[in-house]
C-alpha positions as CSV (number, residue, x, y, z in Angstrom):
1,X,164.4,68.3,143.4
2,X,160.9,68.3,142.1
3,X,160.2,71.1,139.6
4,X,156.7,72.2,138.5
5,X,155.9,74.0,135.3
6,X,153.7,77.0,134.9
7,X,153.0,78.6,131.5
8,X,152.3,82.3,130.9
9,X,151.2,83.4,127.4
10,X,151.6,87.1,126.7
11,X,149.5,88.7,124.0
12,X,149.8,92.3,122.8
13,X,146.6,94.3,122.6
14,X,144.8,94.8,119.3
15,X,144.9,97.9,117.1
16,X,143.8,100.9,119.3
17,X,142.6,104.4,118.4
18,X,146.1,105.8,119.2
19,X,147.8,103.3,116.8
20,X,146.0,104.8,113.9
21,X,147.5,108.3,114.4
22,X,151.2,108.6,113.7
23,X,153.5,110.7,115.8
24,X,154.1,113.2,113.0
25,X,150.4,113.9,112.6
26,X,149.9,114.1,116.3
27,X,152.7,116.7,116.7
28,X,151.4,118.6,113.7
29,X,147.9,118.8,115.2
30,X,149.3,120.1,118.4
31,X,150.0,123.4,116.6
32,X,146.4,123.6,115.3
33,X,143.4,125.1,117.1
34,X,141.4,122.0,117.9
35,X,144.3,119.6,118.6
36,X,142.1,116.5,118.2
37,X,144.7,114.1,116.9
38,X,147.2,115.2,119.5
39,X,144.6,114.6,122.3
40,X,143.5,111.2,120.8
41,X,147.1,110.0,120.4
42,X,148.5,110.9,123.8
43,X,145.9,112.3,126.2
44,X,142.9,110.0,125.9
45,X,142.5,106.3,127.0
46,X,142.5,104.5,123.7
47,X,140.2,101.5,123.0
48,X,140.0,99.0,120.1
49,X,139.1,100.2,116.6
50,X,136.8,98.2,114.2
51,X,139.9,96.6,112.7
52,X,141.1,95.8,116.2
53,X,137.9,94.0,116.9
54,X,138.4,91.8,113.9
55,X,141.9,91.1,115.0
56,X,140.6,89.9,118.4
57,X,138.2,87.5,116.6
58,X,141.0,86.1,114.4
59,X,143.3,85.9,117.5
60,X,140.8,83.4,119.0
61,X,141.8,80.8,116.4
62,X,145.5,81.4,117.2
63,X,144.9,81.1,120.9
64,X,143.0,77.8,120.4
65,X,145.9,76.1,118.7
66,X,148.4,77.6,121.2
67,X,146.4,76.2,124.2
68,X,146.1,72.8,122.5
69,X,149.9,72.6,121.9
70,X,150.6,73.7,125.5
71,X,148.1,71.2,127.0
72,X,146.1,74.0,128.6
73,X,142.3,74.2,129.0
74,X,140.2,76.5,127.0
75,X,138.7,78.1,130.1
76,X,142.1,79.3,131.1
77,X,142.3,82.4,133.4
78,X,142.9,85.6,131.5
79,X,144.2,89.0,132.8
80,X,145.3,92.4,131.5
81,X,146.9,95.6,132.4
82,X,145.1,98.6,134.0
83,X,144.8,100.3,130.5
84,X,141.4,99.7,128.9
85,X,142.7,98.7,125.4
86,X,144.3,95.6,126.9
87,X,141.2,94.8,128.9
88,X,138.9,95.1,125.9
89,X,141.2,92.9,123.8
90,X,141.0,90.2,126.6
91,X,137.2,90.4,126.7
92,X,136.7,90.1,122.9
93,X,139.4,87.4,122.4
94,X,138.0,85.2,125.2
95,X,134.4,85.6,123.9
96,X,135.2,84.6,120.3
97,X,137.3,81.7,121.6
98,X,134.3,80.4,123.6
99,X,131.9,80.8,120.7
100,X,134.3,79.0,118.4
101,X,134.9,76.1,120.8
102,X,131.2,75.6,121.5
103,X,130.4,75.5,117.8
104,X,132.8,72.6,117.4
105,X,131.4,70.6,120.2
106,X,128.3,68.6,119.3
107,X,127.2,67.5,122.8
108,X,125.5,70.3,124.7
109,X,126.6,68.7,128.0
110,X,130.2,69.6,127.3
111,X,129.5,73.3,127.0
112,X,130.9,75.2,129.9
113,X,130.1,78.9,130.4
114,X,131.2,79.4,134.0
115,X,134.5,80.9,133.2
116,X,136.5,83.2,135.5
117,X,136.4,87.0,135.2
118,X,139.3,88.9,133.7
119,X,141.6,90.1,136.4
120,X,144.0,93.1,136.3
121,X,147.7,92.8,137.1
122,X,150.4,95.2,138.2
123,X,153.6,96.2,136.3
124,X,152.4,94.9,132.8
125,X,151.2,98.2,131.4
126,X,152.8,100.3,128.6
127,X,155.9,102.4,129.3
128,X,155.5,106.1,129.9
129,X,156.5,108.8,127.5
130,X,157.9,112.3,128.3
131,X,154.4,113.7,127.6
132,X,152.6,111.6,130.3
133,X,151.8,113.5,133.5
134,X,153.9,111.3,135.7
135,X,155.0,113.9,138.3
136,X,151.5,115.4,138.8
137,X,150.0,111.9,139.3
138,X,152.7,111.0,141.9
139,X,152.2,114.3,143.8
140,X,148.4,114.6,143.8
141,X,147.0,111.3,142.2
142,X,145.4,113.4,139.4
143,X,146.0,113.1,135.7
144,X,145.7,110.5,133.0
145,X,147.0,110.0,129.5
146,X,147.2,107.2,126.9
147,X,149.8,105.3,128.8
148,X,148.9,106.5,132.4
149,X,145.7,105.5,134.2
150,X,144.8,105.5,137.8
151,X,142.9,102.6,139.3
152,X,139.8,104.9,139.6
153,X,139.8,105.6,135.9
154,X,140.5,101.9,135.1
155,X,137.5,100.9,137.2
156,X,135.2,103.3,135.3
157,X,136.4,102.0,131.9
158,X,136.0,98.4,133.1
159,X,132.4,99.2,134.1
160,X,131.8,100.9,130.8
161,X,133.0,97.9,128.8
162,X,130.9,95.6,130.9
163,X,127.8,97.7,130.3
164,X,128.3,98.1,126.5
165,X,128.9,94.3,126.1
166,X,125.8,93.3,128.0
167,X,123.8,93.1,124.8
168,X,126.4,90.9,123.1
169,X,125.3,87.2,123.1
170,X,125.6,84.1,120.9
171,X,123.8,80.8,121.9
172,X,123.6,81.8,125.6
173,X,127.4,82.6,125.5
174,X,128.3,86.0,126.8
175,X,131.7,87.7,127.1
176,X,133.7,87.6,130.3
177,X,133.3,90.5,132.6
178,X,136.2,92.5,134.0
179,X,136.8,92.0,137.7
180,X,137.5,94.9,140.0
181,X,139.2,92.7,142.6
182,X,142.5,94.3,143.7
183,X,144.1,90.9,144.4
184,X,147.0,91.3,141.8
185,X,146.9,95.1,141.7
186,X,146.5,97.1,144.9
187,X,147.0,94.2,147.3
188,X,150.5,93.6,146.0
189,X,151.7,97.0,147.2
190,X,149.5,97.0,150.4
191,X,147.3,99.9,149.4
192,X,145.9,102.1,146.7
193,X,146.6,105.6,145.3
194,X,144.4,107.4,147.8
195,X,145.9,108.5,151.1
196,X,144.2,107.0,154.2
197,X,144.4,107.9,157.8
198,X,147.7,107.5,159.7
199,X,149.6,107.3,156.5
200,X,152.6,109.4,155.4
201,X,152.8,111.1,152.0
202,X,156.0,109.2,151.2
203,X,154.1,105.9,151.4
204,X,151.3,107.1,149.1
205,X,153.8,108.4,146.5
206,X,155.7,105.0,146.5
207,X,152.4,103.2,145.8
208,X,151.5,105.7,143.0
209,X,154.9,105.1,141.4
210,X,154.4,101.4,141.4
211,X,150.9,101.7,140.0
212,X,152.1,103.5,136.9
213,X,155.3,101.5,136.4
214,X,156.0,99.0,133.7
215,X,158.6,96.5,134.7
216,X,159.0,92.8,133.8
217,X,161.5,92.3,136.7
218,X,159.1,93.7,139.3
219,X,156.3,91.5,137.8
220,X,158.5,88.4,138.0
221,X,159.5,89.1,141.6
222,X,156.4,90.5,143.2
223,X,153.3,89.7,141.1
224,X,154.0,86.3,139.4
225,X,154.3,84.3,142.7
226,X,150.9,85.3,143.9
227,X,149.4,84.6,140.4
228,X,150.9,81.1,140.3
229,X,149.9,80.3,143.9
230,X,146.3,81.5,143.5
231,X,145.5,79.8,140.1
232,X,147.3,76.6,141.0
233,X,145.0,76.2,144.0
234,X,142.1,76.6,141.5
235,X,143.6,73.8,139.4
236,X,145.1,75.8,136.5
237,X,148.7,75.5,135.3
238,X,148.8,78.5,133.0
239,X,147.5,82.1,132.4
240,X,147.0,84.3,129.4
241,X,148.0,88.0,130.0
242,X,147.1,90.8,127.6
243,X,150.0,93.3,127.7
244,X,151.6,96.0,125.6
245,X,154.5,96.2,123.2
246,X,157.2,97.6,125.5
247,X,156.5,95.1,128.3
248,X,156.4,92.1,125.9
249,X,159.8,93.1,124.4
250,X,161.4,93.3,127.9
251,X,159.8,90.0,128.9
252,X,161.1,88.1,125.9
253,X,164.6,89.7,125.8
254,X,165.3,88.8,129.4
255,X,167.0,85.5,130.2
256,X,166.6,84.1,133.7
257,X,168.4,86.2,136.3
258,X,170.4,88.1,133.7
259,X,169.7,91.9,133.1
260,X,168.1,93.1,130.0
261,X,170.3,93.2,126.9
262,X,171.6,96.7,126.0
263,X,172.7,95.7,122.5
264,X,169.8,95.8,120.1
265,X,171.4,93.1,117.9
266,X,171.1,90.5,120.6
267,X,167.5,91.1,121.2
268,X,165.1,88.3,120.2
269,X,162.1,90.6,120.0
270,X,162.1,94.0,118.4
271,X,159.6,96.7,117.5
272,X,159.3,95.3,114.0
273,X,157.9,91.9,115.0
274,X,155.7,93.0,117.9
275,X,152.4,93.1,115.9
276,X,149.0,93.6,117.4
277,X,147.5,90.4,118.8
278,X,150.9,88.6,118.7
279,X,151.4,85.7,121.1
280,X,154.5,84.9,123.1
281,X,155.1,82.1,125.7
282,X,157.3,81.8,128.8
283,X,157.5,78.7,130.9
284,X,158.5,78.9,134.6
285,X,159.7,76.3,137.0
286,X,159.0,76.2,140.7
287,X,162.0,75.3,142.9
288,X,160.9,74.3,146.4
289,X,163.2,74.2,149.4
290,X,164.5,71.1,151.2
291,X,161.1,70.4,152.9
292,X,159.2,70.6,149.6
293,X,157.6,73.9,150.4
294,X,157.8,77.0,148.3
295,X,160.6,79.4,149.3
296,X,159.8,82.6,151.1
297,X,159.6,85.7,148.9
298,X,162.4,88.3,149.0
299,X,163.3,91.3,146.9
300,X,166.5,89.8,145.4
301,X,165.3,86.3,144.9
302,X,163.3,84.7,142.1
303,X,160.8,82.0,143.3
304,X,159.8,81.0,139.8
305,X,162.6,81.0,137.2
306,X,161.9,80.9,133.5
307,X,163.5,78.2,131.4
308,X,162.0,78.5,127.9
309,X,160.8,81.3,125.7
310,X,159.0,81.4,122.3
311,X,158.2,84.4,120.3
312,X,155.4,85.0,117.7
313,X,153.6,81.7,118.1
314,X,150.9,82.9,115.7
315,X,153.3,82.8,112.7
316,X,153.1,79.0,112.6
317,X,149.3,78.9,112.5
318,X,147.1,79.6,109.4
319,X,143.7,81.2,109.5
320,X,142.5,79.0,106.6
321,X,140.2,76.8,108.8
322,X,136.9,75.8,107.4
323,X,135.2,75.6,110.8
324,X,136.5,79.0,111.9
325,X,135.6,80.7,108.6
326,X,132.0,79.5,109.0
327,X,131.6,80.8,112.6
328,X,133.6,84.0,112.0
329,X,130.7,86.0,110.4
330,X,128.3,85.0,113.2
331,X,130.8,86.2,115.8
332,X,131.2,89.6,114.0
333,X,127.4,90.0,113.7
334,X,127.0,89.3,117.4
335,X,129.5,92.2,118.0
336,X,127.4,94.7,116.1
337,X,126.5,96.6,119.3
338,X,130.2,97.4,119.7
339,X,130.7,98.3,116.0
340,X,127.7,100.7,116.1
341,X,128.7,102.2,119.4
342,X,131.0,105.2,119.7
343,X,133.7,103.0,121.2
344,X,134.4,101.2,117.9
345,X,134.6,104.5,116.0
346,X,137.0,106.1,118.5
347,X,134.4,108.8,119.3
348,X,134.2,108.5,123.1
349,X,135.3,110.1,126.3
350,X,135.5,109.3,130.0
351,X,132.4,109.8,132.1
352,X,132.7,108.8,135.7
353,X,129.2,109.5,136.9
354,X,127.3,107.4,134.4
355,X,130.0,104.6,134.4
356,X,129.9,104.7,130.6
357,X,131.6,106.3,127.6
358,X,130.2,109.4,126.1
359,X,130.2,111.0,122.6
360,X,132.9,113.6,122.0
361,X,130.4,115.9,120.2
362,X,128.4,116.4,123.4
363,X,131.2,118.3,125.1
364,X,133.8,120.8,124.0
365,X,137.4,120.0,123.5
366,X,138.4,122.2,126.5
367,X,136.2,120.1,128.8
368,X,137.8,117.0,127.3
369,X,141.3,118.2,128.1
370,X,140.2,119.0,131.7
371,X,138.6,115.6,132.1
372,X,141.7,113.9,130.8
373,X,143.9,115.7,133.3
374,X,141.2,115.3,136.0
375,X,142.2,118.5,137.6
376,X,140.9,121.2,135.2
377,X,143.1,124.0,134.0
378,X,145.9,124.9,136.3
379,X,146.0,128.5,137.4
380,X,149.5,130.1,137.7
381,X,150.4,131.6,141.0
382,X,150.8,135.4,141.0
383,X,154.1,136.6,142.2
384,X,155.0,140.2,143.0
385,X,157.7,141.6,140.8
386,X,160.8,142.6,142.5
387,X,161.9,146.2,142.0
388,X,165.2,146.5,140.2
389,X,167.5,149.3,141.3
390,X,170.4,150.7,139.4
391,X,173.9,151.0,140.7
392,X,173.6,154.7,141.4
393,X,170.5,154.3,143.6
394,X,172.2,151.5,145.5
395,X,175.1,153.8,146.3
396,X,172.8,156.6,147.5
397,X,171.0,154.3,149.9
398,X,174.3,153.0,151.2
399,X,175.6,156.5,152.0
400,X,172.3,157.5,153.7
401,X,172.2,154.5,156.0
402,X,175.9,154.6,156.8
403,X,175.6,158.3,157.9
404,X,172.5,157.6,159.9
405,X,174.2,154.7,161.7
406,X,177.4,156.7,162.5
407,X,175.4,159.6,164.1
408,X,173.5,157.1,166.3
409,X,176.8,155.6,167.5
410,X,178.3,159.0,168.6
C-alpha cells in the first residue's frame, strides 16, 4: 500500500487584547458603571496588541527553521479561523517571513511575491464560554462575542485588516491578504448562516451550530480531506494553520482514532505550555483503496490518519540569529501604520458600513454593546398579571355557579 504524507503545522495566535485582561478584573468591571474591561474581555472581537505584533515578527524566525526541517517551501499555504486575532497573526507572521527570506537571498530573480491568500477554515476556532451568546446566534443568527463570530462579521474584520495593511510595504513586499472564499468554510456544510428560499429552519440552525463549533474530530473528518486534496493539486504537501489554545490542546492530545484523554495527567499539551505563537506539528498519511484512489468520505471513517505529533517546536530554536536581528528593526518600522492605528492600542470597534475599524471614543459604550450583540437592546414582553383569589372568594364563586346550574336543570 502506498502512503503519502501531508504535514499540518498548528500555530496559536499572538497576544490579543483579551489576553491582557484577567478574568478577575473583567468580572470586577462588570459591576462598575462603564464595564469597559468586561466588554473588552468577553464581548468584543479581540485583535493583536503591540506586544503581539512583535511576537508575530519573532515567530517568523521559528517558522523558517520549522519549514526547513520539514522540507516544506516558504510560500506554503496559510489559513486561520473565523476569529480576527488568528487571521491578523497569520498576516503578520507570513509578511515578516517573506521579508526575512528575501533579505537572505542575494539574487533578485529568486524573489517570489506571488503567494496565496490566507484562507479561513471551519472547526478550528476557540471554544465557547457560558457567557457567549450561543443560543441567540443559533435561533436568529445575531450576536457576537470574543469567541463567537458570524461569517458576516468575520468578512468585515478581514476587509478592515486588508485596508489597514495596504500602507505596509518593504522592498515591494506586501503582506498577504485574507481571502473571503468560502471553500473550506461555508462550502463544507453546504450553505451559510442566512436562510434562503425553500429551506427549513432546522437546516439553518444546524449550519449555525457548525459555524461556531470548535472540534478537532470534525475538522479531521470533514475539513482536512478537502484541504489536502485542494493544496496537493496545487503542488503543496503541507499547510500552516493559525488556531487557538483550546483547539491546539485537543489536536495534540488526540491519538489516531482514539477519543480524547479524560485524565489530565496523560495529556501531552496543557494550558501551561500553550504559549502565544507556539508551533505544533501533525503528520498525516493517506491510505488509498485497492485501485489506488482515495477512499470515499463518510461520517465514521478517517481518510487521513495521523501518525506523528510534536509539540512546542519553537523551544528548540534560538532567536540569536545575526541575520534576523539585522532585519528585525526594519520589519517593525514597516509595521508602524499598525502600531499607530487604534487596532494596535486595542481602541477599536466593529463598523460594517465603512469596512474598517473605528475608535471607541467616537461612540458611547451603550452603542458598542448593541453593536457587539448586533441586535440592540432586547425589550421584554409585557404580560398581564393574573389575578390571585383567596380561598374564600373561590368558595363563593363555586356556590353561585352551582346554584345557577341546578336551577337551569330543573
